[in-house]
C-alpha positions as CSV (number, residue, x, y, z in Angstrom):
1,M,117.6,115.2,132.9
2,N,118.4,115.1,136.6
3,D,115.1,115.5,138.6
4,S,116.9,118.0,140.9
5,F,117.7,120.3,138.0
6,H,115.2,123.2,137.6
7,H,115.5,126.0,134.9
8,L,113.5,128.5,137.0
9,A,110.9,128.8,139.7
10,Y,107.2,129.7,139.8
11,V,105.5,131.2,142.9
12,F,101.7,131.0,142.9
13,E,99.3,132.2,145.5
14,R,97.2,129.0,144.9
15,F,98.3,126.1,142.8
16,P,97.0,123.9,141.4
17,S,93.5,125.4,141.4
18,F,90.3,124.8,139.3
19,T,89.7,128.6,139.2
20,Q,93.0,129.2,137.5
21,T,93.3,126.3,135.1
22,F,95.3,128.5,132.7
23,C,98.2,128.4,135.2
24,V,98.1,124.6,135.2
25,R,98.0,124.5,131.4
26,E,101.1,126.7,131.3
27,I,103.1,124.6,133.7
28,L,102.1,121.3,132.0
29,E,102.9,122.6,128.6
30,L,106.3,124.1,129.6
31,E,107.1,120.7,131.2
32,R,106.1,119.0,127.9
33,Q,108.4,121.3,126.0
34,G,111.3,120.4,128.2
35,L,111.3,123.1,130.9
36,S,111.5,122.0,134.5
37,P,110.1,124.6,136.9
38,L,110.5,124.5,140.7
39,I,106.9,125.2,141.8
40,F,105.9,126.9,145.1
41,S,102.3,127.5,146.3
42,I,101.7,129.9,149.1
43,R,98.3,128.4,149.9
44,D,98.0,124.6,150.3
45,T,95.3,123.8,147.8
46,R,95.2,120.2,149.0
47,L,93.3,121.5,152.0
48,E,90.7,123.3,149.9
49,D,87.4,121.8,148.9
50,E,87.3,122.0,145.2
51,S,84.9,119.5,143.7
52,Q,86.3,119.8,140.2
53,K,90.0,119.3,139.5
54,H,91.1,119.6,135.9
55,F,94.7,118.5,136.4
56,P,96.5,115.2,136.9
57,P,96.6,114.2,140.6
58,D,100.3,113.7,140.6
59,L,100.8,117.4,139.9
60,Y,100.4,117.9,143.7
61,E,103.7,115.9,144.1
62,R,105.6,118.5,142.1
63,V,104.5,121.4,144.1
64,H,106.3,122.7,147.2
65,F,103.5,124.0,149.5
66,L,104.6,126.5,152.1
67,P,103.9,126.0,155.8
68,Q,100.5,127.5,156.5
69,G,99.7,130.3,158.9
70,D,101.7,130.5,162.1
71,D,103.7,127.4,161.0
72,L,105.5,129.6,158.4
73,V,106.3,132.2,161.0
74,E,107.7,129.6,163.3
75,E,109.8,128.1,160.5
76,V,111.3,131.4,159.6
77,K,112.1,132.0,163.3
78,R,113.9,128.7,163.4
79,L,115.9,129.5,160.3
80,K,116.8,132.9,161.9
81,S,118.0,131.2,165.1
82,E,120.2,128.9,163.0
83,E,121.6,132.0,161.2
84,R,120.6,130.7,157.8
85,L,118.8,133.9,156.7
86,P,120.4,136.8,155.0
87,P,120.9,139.9,157.2
88,S,118.4,141.8,155.1
89,V,115.7,139.4,156.1
90,V,116.6,139.7,159.8
91,L,116.7,143.5,159.7
92,T,113.4,143.7,157.8
93,L,111.6,141.4,160.2
94,R,113.0,143.4,163.1
95,H,112.0,146.7,161.5
96,W,108.5,145.4,160.8
97,S,108.0,143.8,164.2
98,D,105.4,146.4,165.2
99,K,103.4,146.2,162.0
100,G,101.1,143.4,163.2
101,D,99.8,140.8,160.7
102,R,99.8,143.0,157.6
103,A,99.7,141.3,154.2
104,D,103.1,142.7,153.2
105,K,104.7,141.4,156.3
106,R,103.4,137.9,155.4
107,R,105.2,138.3,152.0
108,V,108.4,138.9,153.9
109,H,108.1,135.5,155.6
110,E,107.2,133.8,152.4
111,A,110.2,135.2,150.6
112,A,112.5,134.4,153.4
113,Y,111.4,130.7,153.2
114,I,111.3,130.4,149.4
115,G,114.6,132.1,148.8
116,L,116.5,129.5,150.8
117,K,114.8,126.7,148.9
118,M,115.7,128.4,145.6
119,Q,119.3,128.8,146.6
120,E,119.5,125.1,147.5
121,A,118.2,124.2,144.1
122,G,120.5,126.6,142.3
123,V,117.6,128.6,140.8
124,K,118.1,132.3,140.2
125,H,114.9,133.4,138.5
126,V,111.2,133.2,139.6
127,H,108.0,133.9,137.7
128,S,104.5,134.5,139.1
129,H,101.0,135.1,137.8
130,F,99.0,138.2,138.6
131,A,100.4,141.5,140.0
132,G,99.2,140.3,143.5
133,I,100.4,138.2,146.4
134,G,102.8,135.9,144.4
135,A,104.4,138.8,142.5
136,R,105.0,140.8,145.7
137,T,106.6,137.8,147.3
138,C,108.9,137.7,144.3
139,W,109.7,141.4,144.8
140,W,111.0,140.5,148.3
141,L,112.9,137.6,146.9
142,K,114.9,140.0,144.8
143,F,115.4,142.4,147.7
144,F,116.6,139.6,150.0
145,Y,118.4,137.1,147.7
146,D,119.1,139.1,144.5
147,I,116.9,136.7,142.6
148,T,115.4,138.1,139.4
149,Y,111.7,137.9,138.9
150,S,109.0,138.3,136.3
151,F,105.3,138.2,136.4
152,T,102.2,137.9,134.1
153,G,99.6,140.7,134.7
154,H,96.1,139.8,133.7
155,A,93.1,142.2,134.3
156,N,91.9,143.5,137.6
157,D,95.3,143.1,139.2
158,L,96.4,145.8,136.7
159,F,93.2,147.9,136.4
160,I,92.1,148.3,140.0
161,K,94.2,150.3,142.5
162,S,95.5,148.5,145.6
163,D,97.0,149.7,148.9
164,F,99.9,147.2,149.0
165,E,103.1,148.7,150.3
166,V,104.9,147.1,147.3
167,T,103.0,149.1,144.7
168,L,102.5,148.1,141.0
169,A,105.0,150.8,140.1
170,K,107.6,149.0,142.3
171,L,106.8,145.6,140.8
172,M,107.1,147.1,137.3
173,S,110.3,148.9,138.0
174,D,112.2,146.0,139.6
175,A,111.0,143.1,137.4
176,A,113.3,141.7,134.8
177,L,110.3,141.0,132.5
178,V,106.6,141.9,132.6
179,V,104.3,139.7,130.6
180,T,100.7,140.6,130.0
181,V,98.0,138.8,128.1
182,S,96.9,141.3,125.5
183,D,98.2,144.1,123.3
184,Y,95.7,146.3,125.1
185,T,97.4,145.9,128.5
186,V,100.8,146.2,126.9
187,R,99.8,149.7,125.7
188,N,98.1,150.4,129.0
189,L,101.2,149.5,131.1
190,Q,103.7,151.2,128.8
191,G,101.6,154.4,129.0
192,R,101.3,154.3,132.8
193,F,104.9,153.2,133.4
194,P,107.0,154.6,130.5
195,E,110.3,153.9,132.3
196,S,109.5,150.2,132.2
197,A,108.0,150.1,128.7
198,G,110.8,148.1,127.1
199,K,110.3,145.1,129.4
200,V,106.5,144.8,128.8
201,K,105.7,141.9,126.4
202,R,102.5,140.2,125.3
203,V,101.9,136.5,125.6
204,Y,98.3,135.4,125.3
205,N,96.9,132.9,127.8
206,G,97.2,129.5,126.3
207,L,94.3,127.1,125.9
208,N,94.0,123.3,125.3
209,L,91.9,123.7,122.2
210,E,91.4,120.1,121.3
211,P,88.2,119.3,123.3
212,F,86.6,122.5,121.9
213,R,87.7,121.8,118.3
214,E,86.3,118.3,118.6
215,A,82.9,119.8,119.8
216,G,82.9,122.1,116.7
217,Q,83.6,119.1,114.4
218,R,80.8,117.1,116.0
219,R,78.2,119.8,115.6
220,E,75.3,118.8,113.4
221,V,74.8,122.2,111.7
222,D,71.3,121.6,110.3
223,T,70.1,120.3,113.7
224,A,71.7,123.2,115.6
225,W,70.1,125.8,113.3
226,S,66.6,124.2,113.1
227,G,64.0,124.8,115.8
228,E,65.2,126.6,119.0
229,R,68.7,128.0,118.2
230,L,71.0,128.2,121.2
231,I,72.7,131.4,122.3
232,F,75.2,130.4,124.9
233,S,77.1,132.4,127.6
234,V,79.2,131.4,130.6
235,G,80.9,133.2,133.5
236,R,80.7,134.4,137.0
237,L,77.4,136.3,137.6
238,I,79.2,139.6,138.4
239,E,79.0,143.1,137.0
240,K,81.9,143.0,134.5
241,K,80.4,140.0,132.5
242,G,77.4,142.2,131.4
243,F,74.8,139.5,131.8
244,D,72.2,142.2,132.6
245,D,72.8,143.7,129.2
246,L,72.6,140.3,127.6
247,I,69.2,139.7,129.2
248,E,68.0,143.1,128.1
249,A,69.2,142.4,124.5
250,C,67.4,139.1,124.4
251,A,64.2,140.9,125.5
252,L,64.7,143.4,122.7
253,M,65.1,140.6,120.2
254,K,61.9,139.0,121.3
255,K,60.1,142.4,121.1
256,N,61.5,142.8,117.6
257,G,59.9,139.6,116.5
258,V,63.0,137.3,116.6
259,R,61.7,133.8,117.4
260,D,63.1,130.3,117.9
261,F,66.1,131.2,120.1
262,R,67.0,130.3,123.7
263,C,69.8,132.0,125.6
264,V,71.4,129.8,128.3
265,I,73.8,131.5,130.8
266,V,76.0,129.2,132.8
267,G,77.6,130.2,136.1
268,D,76.9,131.4,139.6
269,G,77.7,134.5,141.6
270,P,76.4,137.3,143.7
271,M,74.1,138.8,141.0
272,E,72.1,135.6,140.5
273,D,68.9,136.9,142.3
274,E,69.2,140.3,140.5
275,L,69.5,138.7,137.1
276,Q,66.6,136.2,137.8
277,K,64.4,139.2,138.7
278,L,65.5,141.0,135.5
279,I,64.5,137.9,133.4
280,Q,61.0,137.9,135.1
281,T,60.6,141.7,134.7
282,N,61.4,141.5,131.0
283,G,59.1,138.5,130.5
284,V,61.7,136.4,128.9
285,E,61.5,133.3,131.1
286,D,60.6,131.3,128.0
287,C,63.8,132.2,126.2
288,V,66.5,133.1,128.8
289,E,67.7,130.6,131.4
290,L,70.2,130.9,134.3
291,A,71.5,127.3,134.3
292,G,73.9,127.5,137.3
293,P,77.5,126.2,137.4
294,K,78.4,123.4,135.0
295,S,81.4,121.2,134.5
296,Q,83.8,121.6,131.6
297,D,82.3,118.6,129.9
298,E,78.8,120.1,130.2
299,I,80.0,123.5,128.9
300,I,81.6,121.7,125.9
301,A,78.2,120.0,125.3
302,Y,76.5,123.4,125.2
303,L,79.1,124.7,122.8
304,E,78.5,121.7,120.5
305,R,74.9,122.7,120.1
306,A,75.3,126.5,120.1
307,V,75.0,128.7,117.1
308,L,76.1,131.9,118.8
309,F,78.2,132.8,121.9
310,A,77.5,136.1,123.6
311,L,79.4,138.0,126.3
312,A,78.5,141.6,126.9
313,C,81.6,142.6,128.8
314,V,81.5,146.0,130.6
315,T,83.7,148.2,132.8
316,E,82.8,148.0,136.5
317,K,82.3,151.0,138.7
318,D,85.7,150.6,140.3
319,G,87.4,150.2,136.9
320,G,87.5,146.4,136.9
321,K,86.9,144.6,133.6
322,D,87.7,141.5,131.6
323,N,90.8,141.6,129.5
324,L,91.0,138.4,127.5
325,P,88.0,136.2,128.5
326,T,89.0,132.5,128.2
327,V,85.4,131.6,127.4
328,I,85.6,133.5,124.1
329,M,88.7,131.5,123.2
330,E,86.8,128.3,123.9
331,A,83.8,129.3,121.8
332,M,86.1,130.3,119.0
333,G,87.8,126.9,119.2
334,A,84.4,125.2,118.9
335,R,83.6,127.2,115.7
336,V,80.9,129.3,117.4
337,P,80.7,132.9,116.2
338,C,81.0,135.4,119.0
339,V,79.2,138.6,119.8
340,S,80.9,140.8,122.4
341,T,82.0,144.3,123.2
342,I,84.9,146.6,122.3
343,L,86.7,146.4,125.6
344,A,90.3,145.7,126.6
345,G,91.7,142.7,124.7
346,V,88.4,141.4,123.4
347,P,88.9,143.0,119.9
348,E,92.1,141.0,119.6
349,M,90.0,137.8,119.9
350,V,86.8,138.7,118.0
351,I,87.4,140.4,114.7
352,D,84.3,142.3,113.8
353,G,82.7,140.9,110.7
354,E,85.2,138.0,110.5
355,T,84.9,135.9,113.6
356,G,81.9,137.5,115.1
357,R,80.5,140.9,115.9
358,L,81.6,143.7,118.3
359,V,79.7,146.7,119.7
360,E,80.5,149.4,122.2
361,E,79.9,148.4,125.9
362,R,76.5,149.1,127.5
363,Q,74.8,149.6,124.1
364,V,72.0,147.1,124.6
365,E,70.2,147.9,121.3
366,D,73.4,147.5,119.3
367,F,74.2,144.3,121.1
368,A,70.7,142.9,120.3
369,K,71.1,144.0,116.6
370,A,74.5,142.3,116.4
371,M,73.0,139.0,117.7
372,E,70.1,139.4,115.3
373,D,72.5,139.8,112.4
374,V,74.3,136.6,113.2
375,L,71.1,134.6,113.7
376,S,69.7,135.9,110.4
377,D,72.5,134.6,108.2
378,K,73.3,130.9,108.8
379,D,75.9,130.6,106.1
380,R,77.8,133.7,107.2
381,A,77.6,132.6,110.8
382,I,79.2,129.3,109.9
383,E,82.0,131.0,108.0
384,M,82.7,133.3,111.0
385,G,82.8,130.2,113.3
386,I,85.4,128.5,111.1
387,A,87.5,131.7,110.9
388,G,87.3,131.9,114.7
389,E,88.7,128.4,115.1
390,D,91.6,129.2,112.7
391,R,92.4,132.3,114.7
392,A,92.3,130.5,118.0
393,V,94.6,127.8,116.8
394,E,97.1,130.4,115.4
395,I,97.4,132.5,118.5
396,F,95.8,130.9,121.6
397,A,97.0,127.3,121.4
398,K,99.0,126.5,124.6
399,E,101.8,125.1,122.4
400,V,102.2,128.5,120.8
401,T,102.0,130.6,123.9
402,A,104.2,128.5,126.1
403,K,106.9,128.6,123.4
404,Q,106.6,132.4,123.3
405,L,107.0,132.7,127.0
406,R,110.0,130.4,127.2
407,R,111.8,132.2,124.4
408,L,111.2,135.6,126.1
409,Q,112.7,134.3,129.4
410,V,115.7,132.6,127.6
411,S,116.4,135.8,125.6
412,R,116.7,137.7,128.8
413,G,119.0,135.2,130.5
414,L,116.3,134.2,133.0
415,V,116.4,130.5,132.4
416,R,119.4,128.3,133.3
417,F,121.3,127.3,130.2
418,D,120.3,123.9,128.8
419,A,121.6,122.7,125.4
420,G,118.8,120.1,125.5
421,L,116.2,122.8,125.2
422,A,117.8,124.3,122.2
423,V,118.0,120.9,120.5
424,S,114.2,120.5,120.8
425,D,113.7,124.1,119.8
426,P,116.5,125.4,117.5
427,G,115.1,128.9,117.7
428,L,116.4,129.1,121.3
429,W,120.0,129.2,119.9
430,T,119.2,132.7,118.6
431,C,117.8,133.6,122.0
432,Y,120.9,132.3,123.8
433,A,123.2,134.0,121.3
434,R,121.5,137.4,121.8
435,Q,121.9,137.0,125.5
436,W,125.6,136.1,125.3
437,V,126.2,139.1,123.1
438,K,124.5,141.4,125.6
439,R,126.6,140.0,128.4
440,F,129.7,140.4,126.4
441,F,129.0,144.1,125.8
442,R,128.1,144.7,129.5
443,L,131.3,143.1,130.5
444,F,133.2,145.2,128.0
445,R,131.7,148.4,129.3
446,W,132.4,147.4,132.8
447,Q,136.1,146.6,132.0
448,K,136.4,149.9,130.1
449,K,135.0,151.8,133.0
450,D,137.3,150.1,135.4
451,R,140.4,150.9,133.3
452,I,139.3,154.6,133.1
453,G,138.8,154.6,136.9
454,C,142.4,153.4,137.3
455,G,143.7,156.3,135.3
456,E,144.5,154.2,132.2
457,P,143.9,155.7,128.7
C-alpha cells in the first residue's frame, strides 16, 4: 500500500505515552491488521521525561506532533494570512479574540491546523481517546471541515463533570460513533443521553496478554502456595483504588488468625504517606508493603509468584472511579484469581465464584472474608485463575478488540474503502455491504424528496 494512504486519522492529547500504553497497543494492532492511521499528537511527548517507554522507538516517526505553545498560534496566523483556512475558522478566531488563553480556544487552533493536514491526506474521519482535549479538538474539526469524528470514552472523562464550552452532551450529539470500554458505561451513557443511544458501542480495552500468560505458565504452584503466600496489587496511590480498604482488610485477616500471607502494593501517588501511616496504625508492617513504582517486567515477576490479586476499587467523593482496570486484565491473563468490588465494569471482568470474588465497595469485612475464602482453598483458587485466563483471552486480547473497533468504523462508513482490508478479514465485506445499502436508501429518499419538491408525483 502507498505510504501516503491513510484510512482514518487519530488525534491524541499525548502520544505515544507510557501512561496510556493501551492507546499504543491499539494503534500497533490496527496497523498489524492492515489499517493505516494518520496520527496526530497535541503534546510533543518526545520532549517529556518518561524513563519507561513500552513502544518501538520508530513509532515517533509515524506521529505528526503539533507545533507547541505560541508556535501553533503563529502557524495558524500564517495559514490565515495565506487564506488557506476555511471562513469558519477565521470567524471563530475573530469572535474568540477576547477570550484570552482559554482551553477551548486552544482547541480551535489545533483543529484549524490538523484539518488542513487531513484534507491534504484525503482523510475524512478522525478518532480520539477520552472525552477530553483530543475529542474536543475533533468536535471543532467537524465544525470547520465537516470531518466526521468518533471517540472512546473511558472512566473519569465520563463520570466527572467538566466546565468545557464543548460539553459532553455536544460531543455525544455530534459524534458519528461513541465507543466506550464497558457495558456499564454503555448503559450509563445511553441513560444520560438517550438521543445518542444508538451510536454508543462497547469495545473493551485490548491487552497484549502473552507476557502475562507466560508468567502464569511459569508459576510453580506448590512453591507459590507454600510459606508466605503473595497477595498482589498495583495502581496509583489515589482514592479510587481503595488501597486503604485493602490495608484494613489485611489487618482484619491477621486479627482473624490468617497467617503466612504478604500483601505487596506497587505504585506511587499522593496517598503514599497516608497509606504508610495506616499500615503502621494497624500494626501490619510485617505483612503489608508499599513497594513503590515498578517496571512492567517487575510487575510480571510479582504476578508469576502471586496466588491472589486484590483491588478494592471505590467511588471517589467527586464521582470519579475506575471503569475497567487494566491491572485486573493482566492478573487474569497470568492465571491469578482476583478479588475486587462491584463497581462500574469490574463485574464484566471478575465473575464472582468463577474467576475470583466480588463484594460491594467500602465493605472491608466482606473484602477480607473474600480474600480469606480464596486463600483457604488452593484447588479452587487455581481453577478460578485458569478460568480468568480463558476469559481474558476471549474478550480482552488486543487482536479481538482491534478487530471489533475496525468493523464498527467500517460499518458506519468512517474508514476509507480498501479491498485489501476485506481480503484479510472477509467479515468486512458484510460491513461494507451494510454501509452501501444504507447509502443507497439515503440517496433514494433524497431523490424522492427532491422530485416531490419539484411538483412531480
